[in-house]
C-alpha positions as CSV (number, residue, x, y, z in Angstrom):
1,M,-40.7,-29.0,-21.6
2,K,-38.9,-28.1,-18.4
3,I,-35.4,-27.0,-17.5
4,K,-34.1,-29.7,-15.2
5,V,-30.3,-29.2,-15.2
6,T,-28.2,-26.2,-16.2
7,S,-24.4,-26.1,-16.0
8,I,-21.7,-23.8,-14.7
9,Y,-18.0,-24.4,-15.4
10,V,-15.7,-24.5,-12.3
11,D,-12.0,-25.0,-12.0
12,D,-12.2,-27.3,-9.0
13,Q,-15.3,-29.4,-8.3
14,A,-14.5,-30.1,-4.6
15,K,-13.9,-26.4,-4.0
16,A,-17.1,-25.5,-5.9
17,L,-19.2,-28.0,-3.9
18,N,-17.9,-26.4,-0.7
19,F,-18.8,-22.9,-1.9
20,Y,-22.2,-23.8,-3.3
21,T,-23.3,-25.8,-0.2
22,D,-21.4,-24.2,2.8
23,V,-21.5,-20.6,1.6
24,L,-24.6,-20.2,-0.6
25,G,-26.6,-22.9,1.2
26,F,-27.5,-25.2,-1.7
27,A,-27.8,-28.9,-1.1
28,K,-25.8,-31.6,-3.0
29,K,-28.2,-33.4,-5.3
30,S,-26.1,-35.8,-7.4
31,D,-22.5,-36.9,-7.1
32,F,-21.0,-39.8,-9.0
33,S,-17.9,-40.6,-11.0
34,N,-17.0,-42.7,-14.0
35,G,-13.2,-42.8,-14.2
36,A,-11.9,-39.2,-14.3
37,Y,-15.4,-37.8,-15.0
38,R,-17.5,-36.6,-12.1
39,W,-21.2,-35.6,-12.4
40,L,-21.9,-33.2,-9.6
41,T,-25.1,-31.2,-9.1
42,V,-26.6,-29.0,-6.4
43,A,-30.2,-27.7,-5.9
44,S,-32.0,-25.2,-3.8
45,P,-33.2,-26.5,-0.5
46,E,-36.3,-24.5,-1.1
47,E,-37.0,-26.5,-4.3
48,P,-35.1,-29.8,-3.8
49,N,-36.8,-31.4,-6.9
50,G,-36.4,-28.2,-8.9
51,T,-33.7,-27.2,-11.4
52,E,-30.2,-28.6,-10.6
53,L,-27.0,-26.7,-11.2
54,Q,-24.2,-29.0,-12.6
55,L,-20.8,-28.0,-11.3
56,A,-18.9,-29.0,-14.5
57,L,-15.2,-29.2,-14.6
58,N,-13.8,-26.7,-17.1
59,N,-11.2,-29.1,-18.4
60,N,-12.3,-28.4,-22.0
61,P,-10.2,-25.5,-23.5
62,A,-13.4,-23.9,-25.0
63,A,-15.2,-24.0,-21.7
64,K,-12.2,-22.5,-19.9
65,A,-11.9,-19.7,-22.4
66,Y,-15.6,-18.9,-22.2
67,Q,-15.5,-18.9,-18.4
68,Q,-12.5,-16.6,-18.3
69,A,-13.9,-14.2,-20.8
70,M,-17.2,-13.9,-19.0
71,F,-15.4,-13.2,-15.7
72,Q,-13.1,-10.6,-17.3
73,Q,-16.1,-8.9,-18.8
74,N,-17.8,-8.8,-15.3
75,Q,-20.6,-11.0,-16.6
76,P,-22.3,-13.4,-14.2
77,A,-22.2,-17.1,-15.0
78,A,-25.4,-17.6,-13.1
79,M,-28.2,-15.5,-11.5
80,F,-29.9,-16.7,-8.4
81,F,-33.2,-15.0,-7.2
82,T,-34.0,-14.3,-3.6
83,D,-36.6,-12.5,-1.6
84,D,-34.0,-10.9,0.6
85,V,-30.8,-9.9,-1.2
86,K,-29.5,-7.8,1.7
87,G,-30.1,-10.6,4.1
88,D,-28.4,-13.1,1.8
89,Y,-25.5,-10.7,1.3
90,E,-24.9,-10.5,5.0
91,R,-25.3,-14.2,5.6
92,T,-23.0,-15.3,2.7
93,K,-20.5,-12.6,3.5
94,A,-20.3,-13.9,7.1
95,R,-19.6,-17.3,5.6
96,G,-16.6,-16.0,3.5
97,A,-18.2,-14.9,0.2
98,E,-16.2,-12.2,-1.6
99,F,-18.5,-9.6,-3.2
100,T,-17.5,-7.5,-6.1
101,M,-20.8,-5.4,-5.8
102,P,-22.8,-5.0,-2.6
103,P,-26.6,-4.9,-2.9
104,T,-27.3,-2.2,-5.4
105,D,-30.7,-0.9,-6.7
106,V,-31.1,-1.0,-10.4
107,P,-34.2,-0.6,-12.5
108,G,-36.7,-3.3,-11.4
109,S,-34.5,-5.1,-8.9
110,T,-31.7,-5.0,-6.3
111,I,-28.6,-7.0,-7.3
112,A,-25.3,-8.1,-5.7
113,M,-22.4,-9.8,-7.4
114,L,-19.9,-12.2,-5.8
115,K,-17.1,-14.5,-6.8
116,D,-17.7,-18.3,-6.5
117,T,-14.0,-19.1,-5.8
118,C,-14.0,-21.3,-8.9
119,G,-13.6,-18.7,-11.7
120,N,-17.2,-17.3,-11.9
121,L,-19.2,-14.3,-10.9
122,I,-22.7,-15.0,-9.5
123,Q,-25.4,-12.4,-9.4
124,L,-28.0,-12.4,-6.6
125,T,-31.2,-10.7,-7.6
126,Q,-34.3,-9.5,-5.7
127,L,-37.1,-8.3,-7.9
128,A,-38.7,-5.0,-7.0
129,R,-42.1,-5.2,-5.5
130,W,-44.4,-2.7,-7.1
131,S,-47.1,-1.1,-5.1
132,S,-50.3,0.4,-6.6
């Protein structure tokens, strides 16, 4: 088995697409509609055929409550891994990202937290490199 698609709830799909492509640098993968329903995914340009992130509209009351509770508890809705968290922090901040935590060393990694403009917190993670 493989993980091919995972979802994140957003309050506005157009705004989310802008943030995830223009600010974070992901590439739009799928975008089609059926009536009021829109299937929208992005993928990493480093792995264009890898896991896709569905930007799912939070028009379900349960989804909206979950999204809001996670945000209020300062819990990330998604974690993205990078080899250069400080460089990605500077790059995305210059593109308008609002960080709630700058790059911070924690056991085993360096993390940063930012708002995605659509109701979520996103964690950027760089794993520590251990030397022997």
